[in-house]
mmCIF file of the C-alpha atoms, coordinates in Angstrom:
data_MODEL
# 
_entry.id   MODEL 
# 
loop_
_atom_site.group_PDB 
_atom_site.id 
_atom_site.type_symbol 
_atom_site.label_atom_id 
_atom_site.label_alt_id 
_atom_site.label_comp_id 
_atom_site.label_asym_id 
_atom_site.label_entity_id 
_atom_site.label_seq_id 
_atom_site.pdbx_PDB_ins_code 
_atom_site.Cartn_x 
_atom_site.Cartn_y 
_atom_site.Cartn_z 
_atom_site.occupancy 
_atom_site.B_iso_or_equiv 
_atom_site.pdbx_formal_charge 
_atom_site.auth_seq_id 
_atom_site.auth_comp_id 
_atom_site.auth_asym_id 
_atom_site.auth_atom_id 
_atom_site.pdbx_PDB_model_num 
ATOM 1   C CA . UNK A 1 1   ? 0.022   0.015  0.246   1.00 0.00 ? 1   UNK A CA 1 
ATOM 2   C CA . UNK A 1 2   ? 1.278   3.194  -0.926  1.00 0.00 ? 2   UNK A CA 1 
ATOM 3   C CA . UNK A 1 3   ? 1.861   6.112  1.984   1.00 0.00 ? 3   UNK A CA 1 
ATOM 4   C CA . UNK A 1 4   ? -1.415  8.131  1.526   1.00 0.00 ? 4   UNK A CA 1 
ATOM 5   C CA . UNK A 1 5   ? -1.038  12.324 1.642   1.00 0.00 ? 5   UNK A CA 1 
ATOM 6   C CA . UNK A 1 6   ? -4.779  13.256 1.178   1.00 0.00 ? 6   UNK A CA 1 
ATOM 7   C CA . UNK A 1 7   ? -8.075  11.465 -0.560  1.00 0.00 ? 7   UNK A CA 1 
ATOM 8   C CA . UNK A 1 8   ? -11.460 12.181 -0.623  1.00 0.00 ? 8   UNK A CA 1 
ATOM 9   C CA . UNK A 1 9   ? -14.093 10.883 -2.985  1.00 0.00 ? 9   UNK A CA 1 
ATOM 10  C CA . UNK A 1 10  ? -12.708 12.052 -6.016  1.00 0.00 ? 10  UNK A CA 1 
ATOM 11  C CA . UNK A 1 11  ? -9.049  11.941 -5.436  1.00 0.00 ? 11  UNK A CA 1 
ATOM 12  C CA . UNK A 1 12  ? -6.277  9.986  -3.175  1.00 0.00 ? 12  UNK A CA 1 
ATOM 13  C CA . UNK A 1 13  ? -2.838  11.788 -3.446  1.00 0.00 ? 13  UNK A CA 1 
ATOM 14  C CA . UNK A 1 14  ? 0.018   9.394  -2.642  1.00 0.00 ? 14  UNK A CA 1 
ATOM 15  C CA . UNK A 1 15  ? 3.982   9.758  -1.769  1.00 0.00 ? 15  UNK A CA 1 
ATOM 16  C CA . UNK A 1 16  ? 5.756   7.831  -4.294  1.00 0.00 ? 16  UNK A CA 1 
ATOM 17  C CA . UNK A 1 17  ? 8.414   5.415  -4.172  1.00 0.00 ? 17  UNK A CA 1 
ATOM 18  C CA . UNK A 1 18  ? 11.625  5.041  -6.289  1.00 0.00 ? 18  UNK A CA 1 
ATOM 19  C CA . UNK A 1 19  ? 11.865  2.851  -8.495  1.00 0.00 ? 19  UNK A CA 1 
ATOM 20  C CA . UNK A 1 20  ? 8.148   2.277  -9.333  1.00 0.00 ? 20  UNK A CA 1 
ATOM 21  C CA . UNK A 1 21  ? 7.161   3.804  -12.498 1.00 0.00 ? 21  UNK A CA 1 
ATOM 22  C CA . UNK A 1 22  ? 3.713   5.728  -12.870 1.00 0.00 ? 22  UNK A CA 1 
ATOM 23  C CA . UNK A 1 23  ? 2.325   3.710  -15.697 1.00 0.00 ? 23  UNK A CA 1 
ATOM 24  C CA . UNK A 1 24  ? 2.826   0.026  -16.758 1.00 0.00 ? 24  UNK A CA 1 
ATOM 25  C CA . UNK A 1 25  ? 5.947   -0.332 -18.034 1.00 0.00 ? 25  UNK A CA 1 
ATOM 26  C CA . UNK A 1 26  ? 6.145   -2.207 -21.634 1.00 0.00 ? 26  UNK A CA 1 
ATOM 27  C CA . UNK A 1 27  ? 7.361   -5.430 -20.642 1.00 0.00 ? 27  UNK A CA 1 
ATOM 28  C CA . UNK A 1 28  ? 4.727   -5.811 -17.552 1.00 0.00 ? 28  UNK A CA 1 
ATOM 29  C CA . UNK A 1 29  ? 5.509   -4.885 -14.052 1.00 0.00 ? 29  UNK A CA 1 
ATOM 30  C CA . UNK A 1 30  ? 3.904   -3.479 -11.200 1.00 0.00 ? 30  UNK A CA 1 
ATOM 31  C CA . UNK A 1 31  ? 3.326   0.335  -11.737 1.00 0.00 ? 31  UNK A CA 1 
ATOM 32  C CA . UNK A 1 32  ? 1.204   2.973  -9.660  1.00 0.00 ? 32  UNK A CA 1 
ATOM 33  C CA . UNK A 1 33  ? -1.738  2.537  -11.929 1.00 0.00 ? 33  UNK A CA 1 
ATOM 34  C CA . UNK A 1 34  ? -1.727  -1.057 -11.332 1.00 0.00 ? 34  UNK A CA 1 
ATOM 35  C CA . UNK A 1 35  ? -1.401  -1.434 -7.841  1.00 0.00 ? 35  UNK A CA 1 
ATOM 36  C CA . UNK A 1 36  ? -3.619  1.223  -6.937  1.00 0.00 ? 36  UNK A CA 1 
ATOM 37  C CA . UNK A 1 37  ? -6.281  0.631  -9.840  1.00 0.00 ? 37  UNK A CA 1 
ATOM 38  C CA . UNK A 1 38  ? -6.843  4.554  -9.912  1.00 0.00 ? 38  UNK A CA 1 
ATOM 39  C CA . UNK A 1 39  ? -6.508  6.967  -13.079 1.00 0.00 ? 39  UNK A CA 1 
ATOM 40  C CA . UNK A 1 40  ? -3.148  8.630  -13.220 1.00 0.00 ? 40  UNK A CA 1 
ATOM 41  C CA . UNK A 1 41  ? -3.761  12.671 -13.054 1.00 0.00 ? 41  UNK A CA 1 
ATOM 42  C CA . UNK A 1 42  ? -0.054  13.343 -13.718 1.00 0.00 ? 42  UNK A CA 1 
ATOM 43  C CA . UNK A 1 43  ? 3.547   11.091 -13.967 1.00 0.00 ? 43  UNK A CA 1 
ATOM 44  C CA . UNK A 1 44  ? 6.619   10.830 -12.213 1.00 0.00 ? 44  UNK A CA 1 
ATOM 45  C CA . UNK A 1 45  ? 9.469   9.540  -13.596 1.00 0.00 ? 45  UNK A CA 1 
ATOM 46  C CA . UNK A 1 46  ? 10.148  5.854  -12.040 1.00 0.00 ? 46  UNK A CA 1 
ATOM 47  C CA . UNK A 1 47  ? 13.236  6.905  -9.918  1.00 0.00 ? 47  UNK A CA 1 
ATOM 48  C CA . UNK A 1 48  ? 11.251  10.119 -8.503  1.00 0.00 ? 48  UNK A CA 1 
ATOM 49  C CA . UNK A 1 49  ? 9.774   10.120 -5.204  1.00 0.00 ? 49  UNK A CA 1 
ATOM 50  C CA . UNK A 1 50  ? 7.065   12.587 -4.044  1.00 0.00 ? 50  UNK A CA 1 
ATOM 51  C CA . UNK A 1 51  ? 3.205   13.793 -4.406  1.00 0.00 ? 51  UNK A CA 1 
ATOM 52  C CA . UNK A 1 52  ? 1.531   12.020 -7.563  1.00 0.00 ? 52  UNK A CA 1 
ATOM 53  C CA . UNK A 1 53  ? -1.988  12.494 -7.825  1.00 0.00 ? 53  UNK A CA 1 
ATOM 54  C CA . UNK A 1 54  ? -4.307  9.898  -8.599  1.00 0.00 ? 54  UNK A CA 1 
ATOM 55  C CA . UNK A 1 55  ? -8.306  9.884  -9.682  1.00 0.00 ? 55  UNK A CA 1 
ATOM 56  C CA . UNK A 1 56  ? -11.053 8.288  -8.606  1.00 0.00 ? 56  UNK A CA 1 
ATOM 57  C CA . UNK A 1 57  ? -13.624 8.866  -11.184 1.00 0.00 ? 57  UNK A CA 1 
ATOM 58  C CA . UNK A 1 58  ? -14.416 10.962 -14.442 1.00 0.00 ? 58  UNK A CA 1 
ATOM 59  C CA . UNK A 1 59  ? -15.211 14.704 -12.069 1.00 0.00 ? 59  UNK A CA 1 
ATOM 60  C CA . UNK A 1 60  ? -12.157 14.283 -10.283 1.00 0.00 ? 60  UNK A CA 1 
ATOM 61  C CA . UNK A 1 61  ? -9.412  13.680 -13.196 1.00 0.00 ? 61  UNK A CA 1 
ATOM 62  C CA . UNK A 1 62  ? -11.095 16.520 -15.147 1.00 0.00 ? 62  UNK A CA 1 
ATOM 63  C CA . UNK A 1 63  ? -11.074 18.669 -12.264 1.00 0.00 ? 63  UNK A CA 1 
ATOM 64  C CA . UNK A 1 64  ? -7.398  17.932 -11.962 1.00 0.00 ? 64  UNK A CA 1 
ATOM 65  C CA . UNK A 1 65  ? -6.376  18.334 -15.432 1.00 0.00 ? 65  UNK A CA 1 
ATOM 66  C CA . UNK A 1 66  ? -8.481  21.545 -15.735 1.00 0.00 ? 66  UNK A CA 1 
ATOM 67  C CA . UNK A 1 67  ? -6.196  22.724 -13.136 1.00 0.00 ? 67  UNK A CA 1 
ATOM 68  C CA . UNK A 1 68  ? -3.345  21.919 -14.602 1.00 0.00 ? 68  UNK A CA 1 
ATOM 69  C CA . UNK A 1 69  ? -4.234  23.154 -18.257 1.00 0.00 ? 69  UNK A CA 1 
ATOM 70  C CA . UNK A 1 70  ? -5.280  26.301 -16.695 1.00 0.00 ? 70  UNK A CA 1 
ATOM 71  C CA . UNK A 1 71  ? -2.107  27.295 -14.925 1.00 0.00 ? 71  UNK A CA 1 
ATOM 72  C CA . UNK A 1 72  ? -3.893  27.825 -11.575 1.00 0.00 ? 72  UNK A CA 1 
ATOM 73  C CA . UNK A 1 73  ? -2.091  24.776 -10.173 1.00 0.00 ? 73  UNK A CA 1 
ATOM 74  C CA . UNK A 1 74  ? 1.582   24.623 -9.081  1.00 0.00 ? 74  UNK A CA 1 
ATOM 75  C CA . UNK A 1 75  ? 3.938   21.709 -8.377  1.00 0.00 ? 75  UNK A CA 1 
ATOM 76  C CA . UNK A 1 76  ? 7.794   22.134 -6.471  1.00 0.00 ? 76  UNK A CA 1 
ATOM 77  C CA . UNK A 1 77  ? 10.008  20.257 -6.436  1.00 0.00 ? 77  UNK A CA 1 
ATOM 78  C CA . UNK A 1 78  ? 13.298  19.416 -4.078  1.00 0.00 ? 78  UNK A CA 1 
ATOM 79  C CA . UNK A 1 79  ? 16.493  18.442 -6.363  1.00 0.00 ? 79  UNK A CA 1 
ATOM 80  C CA . UNK A 1 80  ? 20.092  17.680 -5.390  1.00 0.00 ? 80  UNK A CA 1 
ATOM 81  C CA . UNK A 1 81  ? 22.176  19.341 -8.087  1.00 0.00 ? 81  UNK A CA 1 
ATOM 82  C CA . UNK A 1 82  ? 26.070  19.342 -8.594  1.00 0.00 ? 82  UNK A CA 1 
ATOM 83  C CA . UNK A 1 83  ? 27.530  22.511 -9.843  1.00 0.00 ? 83  UNK A CA 1 
ATOM 84  C CA . UNK A 1 84  ? 27.587  26.588 -9.623  1.00 0.00 ? 84  UNK A CA 1 
ATOM 85  C CA . UNK A 1 85  ? 24.093  27.485 -9.459  1.00 0.00 ? 85  UNK A CA 1 
ATOM 86  C CA . UNK A 1 86  ? 22.377  31.124 -8.932  1.00 0.00 ? 86  UNK A CA 1 
ATOM 87  C CA . UNK A 1 87  ? 20.599  31.730 -5.418  1.00 0.00 ? 87  UNK A CA 1 
ATOM 88  C CA . UNK A 1 88  ? 17.854  32.217 -6.952  1.00 0.00 ? 88  UNK A CA 1 
ATOM 89  C CA . UNK A 1 89  ? 17.219  32.030 -11.355 1.00 0.00 ? 89  UNK A CA 1 
ATOM 90  C CA . UNK A 1 90  ? 14.805  30.428 -13.951 1.00 0.00 ? 90  UNK A CA 1 
ATOM 91  C CA . UNK A 1 91  ? 15.222  28.822 -17.518 1.00 0.00 ? 91  UNK A CA 1 
ATOM 92  C CA . UNK A 1 92  ? 13.278  29.338 -20.147 1.00 0.00 ? 92  UNK A CA 1 
ATOM 93  C CA . UNK A 1 93  ? 14.828  27.087 -22.862 1.00 0.00 ? 93  UNK A CA 1 
ATOM 94  C CA . UNK A 1 94  ? 11.885  24.952 -25.161 1.00 0.00 ? 94  UNK A CA 1 
ATOM 95  C CA . UNK A 1 95  ? 12.114  21.445 -24.769 1.00 0.00 ? 95  UNK A CA 1 
ATOM 96  C CA . UNK A 1 96  ? 11.329  18.640 -27.470 1.00 0.00 ? 96  UNK A CA 1 
ATOM 97  C CA . UNK A 1 97  ? 9.701   15.127 -27.107 1.00 0.00 ? 97  UNK A CA 1 
ATOM 98  C CA . UNK A 1 98  ? 11.176  12.266 -25.109 1.00 0.00 ? 98  UNK A CA 1 
ATOM 99  C CA . UNK A 1 99  ? 13.785  9.910  -27.287 1.00 0.00 ? 99  UNK A CA 1 
ATOM 100 C CA . UNK A 1 100 ? 16.292  7.239  -26.067 1.00 0.00 ? 100 UNK A CA 1 
ATOM 101 C CA . UNK A 1 101 ? 15.922  8.640  -22.074 1.00 0.00 ? 101 UNK A CA 1 
ATOM 102 C CA . UNK A 1 102 ? 16.018  12.280 -22.800 1.00 0.00 ? 102 UNK A CA 1 
ATOM 103 C CA . UNK A 1 103 ? 14.521  15.194 -24.179 1.00 0.00 ? 103 UNK A CA 1 
ATOM 104 C CA . UNK A 1 104 ? 16.140  17.931 -27.107 1.00 0.00 ? 104 UNK A CA 1 
ATOM 105 C CA . UNK A 1 105 ? 16.639  20.802 -25.021 1.00 0.00 ? 105 UNK A CA 1 
ATOM 106 C CA . UNK A 1 106 ? 16.909  24.394 -26.844 1.00 0.00 ? 106 UNK A CA 1 
ATOM 107 C CA . UNK A 1 107 ? 13.701  23.467 -29.566 1.00 0.00 ? 107 UNK A CA 1 
ATOM 108 C CA . UNK A 1 108 ? 10.718  22.278 -29.238 1.00 0.00 ? 108 UNK A CA 1 
ATOM 109 C CA . UNK A 1 109 ? 7.554   23.103 -26.705 1.00 0.00 ? 109 UNK A CA 1 
ATOM 110 C CA . UNK A 1 110 ? 8.061   26.504 -25.064 1.00 0.00 ? 110 UNK A CA 1 
ATOM 111 C CA . UNK A 1 111 ? 8.972   25.656 -21.113 1.00 0.00 ? 111 UNK A CA 1 
ATOM 112 C CA . UNK A 1 112 ? 9.852   27.664 -18.082 1.00 0.00 ? 112 UNK A CA 1 
ATOM 113 C CA . UNK A 1 113 ? 11.185  26.686 -14.602 1.00 0.00 ? 113 UNK A CA 1 
ATOM 114 C CA . UNK A 1 114 ? 12.033  28.871 -11.924 1.00 0.00 ? 114 UNK A CA 1 
ATOM 115 C CA . UNK A 1 115 ? 14.544  27.976 -8.567  1.00 0.00 ? 115 UNK A CA 1 
ATOM 116 C CA . UNK A 1 116 ? 15.472  28.815 -5.187  1.00 0.00 ? 116 UNK A CA 1 
ATOM 117 C CA . UNK A 1 117 ? 18.652  27.514 -3.702  1.00 0.00 ? 117 UNK A CA 1 
ATOM 118 C CA . UNK A 1 118 ? 18.004  25.914 -0.066  1.00 0.00 ? 118 UNK A CA 1 
ATOM 119 C CA . UNK A 1 119 ? 21.423  25.012 0.793   1.00 0.00 ? 119 UNK A CA 1 
ATOM 120 C CA . UNK A 1 120 ? 24.713  24.325 -0.414  1.00 0.00 ? 120 UNK A CA 1 
ATOM 121 C CA . UNK A 1 121 ? 27.945  22.103 0.294   1.00 0.00 ? 121 UNK A CA 1 
ATOM 122 C CA . UNK A 1 122 ? 30.943  21.529 -1.298  1.00 0.00 ? 122 UNK A CA 1 
ATOM 123 C CA . UNK A 1 123 ? 29.659  21.951 -4.651  1.00 0.00 ? 123 UNK A CA 1 
ATOM 124 C CA . UNK A 1 124 ? 26.327  20.273 -4.339  1.00 0.00 ? 124 UNK A CA 1 
ATOM 125 C CA . UNK A 1 125 ? 22.839  22.396 -3.654  1.00 0.00 ? 125 UNK A CA 1 
ATOM 126 C CA . UNK A 1 126 ? 19.915  21.359 -2.397  1.00 0.00 ? 126 UNK A CA 1 
ATOM 127 C CA . UNK A 1 127 ? 17.328  23.462 -5.155  1.00 0.00 ? 127 UNK A CA 1 
ATOM 128 C CA . UNK A 1 128 ? 13.726  24.000 -4.803  1.00 0.00 ? 128 UNK A CA 1 
ATOM 129 C CA . UNK A 1 129 ? 12.110  24.255 -8.257  1.00 0.00 ? 129 UNK A CA 1 
ATOM 130 C CA . UNK A 1 130 ? 9.020   25.046 -9.570  1.00 0.00 ? 130 UNK A CA 1 
ATOM 131 C CA . UNK A 1 131 ? 7.760   24.248 -12.988 1.00 0.00 ? 131 UNK A CA 1 
ATOM 132 C CA . UNK A 1 132 ? 5.556   26.664 -14.424 1.00 0.00 ? 132 UNK A CA 1 
ATOM 133 C CA . UNK A 1 133 ? 5.146   24.516 -18.035 1.00 0.00 ? 133 UNK A CA 1 
ATOM 134 C CA . UNK A 1 134 ? 4.755   20.360 -17.504 1.00 0.00 ? 134 UNK A CA 1 
ATOM 135 C CA . UNK A 1 135 ? 6.817   19.020 -20.101 1.00 0.00 ? 135 UNK A CA 1 
ATOM 136 C CA . UNK A 1 136 ? 8.742   15.932 -19.709 1.00 0.00 ? 136 UNK A CA 1 
ATOM 137 C CA . UNK A 1 137 ? 11.735  15.860 -17.770 1.00 0.00 ? 137 UNK A CA 1 
ATOM 138 C CA . UNK A 1 138 ? 11.646  19.260 -17.335 1.00 0.00 ? 138 UNK A CA 1 
ATOM 139 C CA . UNK A 1 139 ? 13.045  20.180 -14.223 1.00 0.00 ? 139 UNK A CA 1 
ATOM 140 C CA . UNK A 1 140 ? 15.970  17.446 -15.233 1.00 0.00 ? 140 UNK A CA 1 
ATOM 141 C CA . UNK A 1 141 ? 16.274  19.146 -18.352 1.00 0.00 ? 141 UNK A CA 1 
ATOM 142 C CA . UNK A 1 142 ? 16.506  23.038 -17.395 1.00 0.00 ? 142 UNK A CA 1 
ATOM 143 C CA . UNK A 1 143 ? 18.750  22.442 -14.271 1.00 0.00 ? 143 UNK A CA 1 
ATOM 144 C CA . UNK A 1 144 ? 21.049  20.819 -16.385 1.00 0.00 ? 144 UNK A CA 1 
ATOM 145 C CA . UNK A 1 145 ? 21.086  23.196 -18.953 1.00 0.00 ? 145 UNK A CA 1 
ATOM 146 C CA . UNK A 1 146 ? 21.713  26.226 -16.095 1.00 0.00 ? 146 UNK A CA 1 
ATOM 147 C CA . UNK A 1 147 ? 24.905  24.167 -15.164 1.00 0.00 ? 147 UNK A CA 1 
ATOM 148 C CA . UNK A 1 148 ? 24.007  22.120 -12.585 1.00 0.00 ? 148 UNK A CA 1 
ATOM 149 C CA . UNK A 1 149 ? 22.306  18.156 -13.226 1.00 0.00 ? 149 UNK A CA 1 
ATOM 150 C CA . UNK A 1 150 ? 20.718  16.377 -10.708 1.00 0.00 ? 150 UNK A CA 1 
ATOM 151 C CA . UNK A 1 151 ? 22.449  13.649 -8.620  1.00 0.00 ? 151 UNK A CA 1 
ATOM 152 C CA . UNK A 1 152 ? 22.251  10.514 -10.376 1.00 0.00 ? 152 UNK A CA 1 
ATOM 153 C CA . UNK A 1 153 ? 21.035  11.829 -13.242 1.00 0.00 ? 153 UNK A CA 1 
ATOM 154 C CA . UNK A 1 154 ? 23.457  10.352 -15.891 1.00 0.00 ? 154 UNK A CA 1 
ATOM 155 C CA . UNK A 1 155 ? 20.759  11.059 -19.044 1.00 0.00 ? 155 UNK A CA 1 
ATOM 156 C CA . UNK A 1 156 ? 21.484  14.972 -18.060 1.00 0.00 ? 156 UNK A CA 1 
ATOM 157 C CA . UNK A 1 157 ? 25.064  14.619 -17.027 1.00 0.00 ? 157 UNK A CA 1 
ATOM 158 C CA . UNK A 1 158 ? 24.583  14.117 -13.557 1.00 0.00 ? 158 UNK A CA 1 
ATOM 159 C CA . UNK A 1 159 ? 27.194  11.578 -11.836 1.00 0.00 ? 159 UNK A CA 1 
ATOM 160 C CA . UNK A 1 160 ? 26.250  8.240  -11.513 1.00 0.00 ? 160 UNK A CA 1 
ATOM 161 C CA . UNK A 1 161 ? 24.878  7.589  -7.951  1.00 0.00 ? 161 UNK A CA 1 
ATOM 162 C CA . UNK A 1 162 ? 22.605  4.465  -6.517  1.00 0.00 ? 162 UNK A CA 1 
ATOM 163 C CA . UNK A 1 163 ? 19.282  7.076  -6.510  1.00 0.00 ? 163 UNK A CA 1 
ATOM 164 C CA . UNK A 1 164 ? 18.009  9.997  -8.104  1.00 0.00 ? 164 UNK A CA 1 
ATOM 165 C CA . UNK A 1 165 ? 17.921  13.506 -6.506  1.00 0.00 ? 165 UNK A CA 1 
ATOM 166 C CA . UNK A 1 166 ? 14.498  14.363 -7.340  1.00 0.00 ? 166 UNK A CA 1 
ATOM 167 C CA . UNK A 1 167 ? 11.702  14.710 -5.143  1.00 0.00 ? 167 UNK A CA 1 
ATOM 168 C CA . UNK A 1 168 ? 7.912   16.039 -5.941  1.00 0.00 ? 168 UNK A CA 1 
ATOM 169 C CA . UNK A 1 169 ? 7.899   17.919 -2.858  1.00 0.00 ? 169 UNK A CA 1 
ATOM 170 C CA . UNK A 1 170 ? 4.477   19.880 -3.029  1.00 0.00 ? 170 UNK A CA 1 
ATOM 171 C CA . UNK A 1 171 ? 1.223   20.534 -5.258  1.00 0.00 ? 171 UNK A CA 1 
ATOM 172 C CA . UNK A 1 172 ? -1.041  23.454 -4.794  1.00 0.00 ? 172 UNK A CA 1 
ATOM 173 C CA . UNK A 1 173 ? -4.904  23.510 -6.789  1.00 0.00 ? 173 UNK A CA 1 
ATOM 174 C CA . UNK A 1 174 ? -8.221  24.859 -6.740  1.00 0.00 ? 174 UNK A CA 1 
ATOM 175 C CA . UNK A 1 175 ? -10.020 22.238 -5.077  1.00 0.00 ? 175 UNK A CA 1 
ATOM 176 C CA . UNK A 1 176 ? -13.690 23.058 -4.597  1.00 0.00 ? 176 UNK A CA 1 
ATOM 177 C CA . UNK A 1 177 ? -14.872 19.370 -3.368  1.00 0.00 ? 177 UNK A CA 1 
ATOM 178 C CA . UNK A 1 178 ? -12.462 20.307 -0.061  1.00 0.00 ? 178 UNK A CA 1 
ATOM 179 C CA . UNK A 1 179 ? -13.097 24.120 -0.340  1.00 0.00 ? 179 UNK A CA 1 
ATOM 180 C CA . UNK A 1 180 ? -10.844 27.061 -1.800  1.00 0.00 ? 180 UNK A CA 1 
ATOM 181 C CA . UNK A 1 181 ? -7.895  24.975 -2.481  1.00 0.00 ? 181 UNK A CA 1 
ATOM 182 C CA . UNK A 1 182 ? -5.566  22.051 -1.755  1.00 0.00 ? 182 UNK A CA 1 
ATOM 183 C CA . UNK A 1 183 ? -2.581  22.061 -0.437  1.00 0.00 ? 183 UNK A CA 1 
ATOM 184 C CA . UNK A 1 184 ? -0.468  18.437 -0.121  1.00 0.00 ? 184 UNK A CA 1 
ATOM 185 C CA . UNK A 1 185 ? 3.140   18.319 1.189   1.00 0.00 ? 185 UNK A CA 1 
ATOM 186 C CA . UNK A 1 186 ? 5.328   14.922 1.309   1.00 0.00 ? 186 UNK A CA 1 
ATOM 187 C CA . UNK A 1 187 ? 8.389   15.141 3.115   1.00 0.00 ? 187 UNK A CA 1 
ATOM 188 C CA . UNK A 1 188 ? 11.755  14.506 1.263   1.00 0.00 ? 188 UNK A CA 1 
ATOM 189 C CA . UNK A 1 189 ? 12.921  10.872 1.883   1.00 0.00 ? 189 UNK A CA 1 
ATOM 190 C CA . UNK A 1 190 ? 15.071  10.103 5.331   1.00 0.00 ? 190 UNK A CA 1 
ATOM 191 C CA . UNK A 1 191 ? 17.977  9.493  3.164   1.00 0.00 ? 191 UNK A CA 1 
ATOM 192 C CA . UNK A 1 192 ? 17.693  12.553 0.957   1.00 0.00 ? 192 UNK A CA 1 
ATOM 193 C CA . UNK A 1 193 ? 18.307  15.674 3.084   1.00 0.00 ? 193 UNK A CA 1 
ATOM 194 C CA . UNK A 1 194 ? 21.150  13.309 5.226   1.00 0.00 ? 194 UNK A CA 1 
ATOM 195 C CA . UNK A 1 195 ? 24.337  15.552 5.310   1.00 0.00 ? 195 UNK A CA 1 
ATOM 196 C CA . UNK A 1 196 ? 23.135  18.828 4.760   1.00 0.00 ? 196 UNK A CA 1 
ATOM 197 C CA . UNK A 1 197 ? 23.228  19.603 8.491   1.00 0.00 ? 197 UNK A CA 1 
ATOM 198 C CA . UNK A 1 198 ? 20.321  19.365 10.986  1.00 0.00 ? 198 UNK A CA 1 
ATOM 199 C CA . UNK A 1 199 ? 18.839  23.047 10.068  1.00 0.00 ? 199 UNK A CA 1 
ATOM 200 C CA . UNK A 1 200 ? 17.431  21.110 7.189   1.00 0.00 ? 200 UNK A CA 1 
ATOM 201 C CA . UNK A 1 201 ? 15.312  18.589 9.423   1.00 0.00 ? 201 UNK A CA 1 
ATOM 202 C CA . UNK A 1 202 ? 12.671  21.175 9.665   1.00 0.00 ? 202 UNK A CA 1 
ATOM 203 C CA . UNK A 1 203 ? 13.046  22.517 5.645   1.00 0.00 ? 203 UNK A CA 1 
ATOM 204 C CA . UNK A 1 204 ? 10.000  24.132 4.301   1.00 0.00 ? 204 UNK A CA 1 
ATOM 205 C CA . UNK A 1 205 ? 8.687   25.058 0.848   1.00 0.00 ? 205 UNK A CA 1 
ATOM 206 C CA . UNK A 1 206 ? 9.422   28.564 0.357   1.00 0.00 ? 206 UNK A CA 1 
ATOM 207 C CA . UNK A 1 207 ? 6.765   30.941 0.686   1.00 0.00 ? 207 UNK A CA 1 
ATOM 208 C CA . UNK A 1 208 ? 6.478   32.630 -2.364  1.00 0.00 ? 208 UNK A CA 1 
ATOM 209 C CA . UNK A 1 209 ? 5.681   29.549 -4.004  1.00 0.00 ? 209 UNK A CA 1 
ATOM 210 C CA . UNK A 1 210 ? 3.930   27.685 -1.328  1.00 0.00 ? 210 UNK A CA 1 
ATOM 211 C CA . UNK A 1 211 ? 1.290   29.986 0.305   1.00 0.00 ? 211 UNK A CA 1 
ATOM 212 C CA . UNK A 1 212 ? 0.722   32.821 -1.928  1.00 0.00 ? 212 UNK A CA 1 
ATOM 213 C CA . UNK A 1 213 ? -0.812  30.801 -4.693  1.00 0.00 ? 213 UNK A CA 1 
# 
């Protein structure tokens, strides 16, 4: 059973573990969709952890899809990157279709991500990233193109590692079935922030991204 972060009659929001695909892989095998029997509202890469929204019915699926299509929903990621990166910034490089394990950077559809560095240590950084569009591999590609690939993300120039340093940290969207809006937060896996200092034990999303939506 996947950890449940929120549920109502229309939605279930789970904390996806690393190594479990969102949709069934071509060769068969377990996935979030097959394990829960619910409809996937958006996707996370197999090795990305964190907030994943599933719909119990068509009404829930339509409401979530409309929130993302109208750009009134927001997602935030926490990324462990390697390389220099300004304290705050954004990347607006267009991104192409997925092929051979990665997407083309610099051509394709418009894409935009913004980030805030939350901690630094010995050439590494923890970065909060908000993708303002929803392209495949957007966070991974934009951080790599900005000179700071994600830990364990060899497809985009990151170092070889046992895990991918990318966590879907929070989700905010209008949700009339609960009230004005829905806010869901998935704490990073225990090992994700290990070694970054005791002050990160209470790491919280930046107010500008989380509370002002």
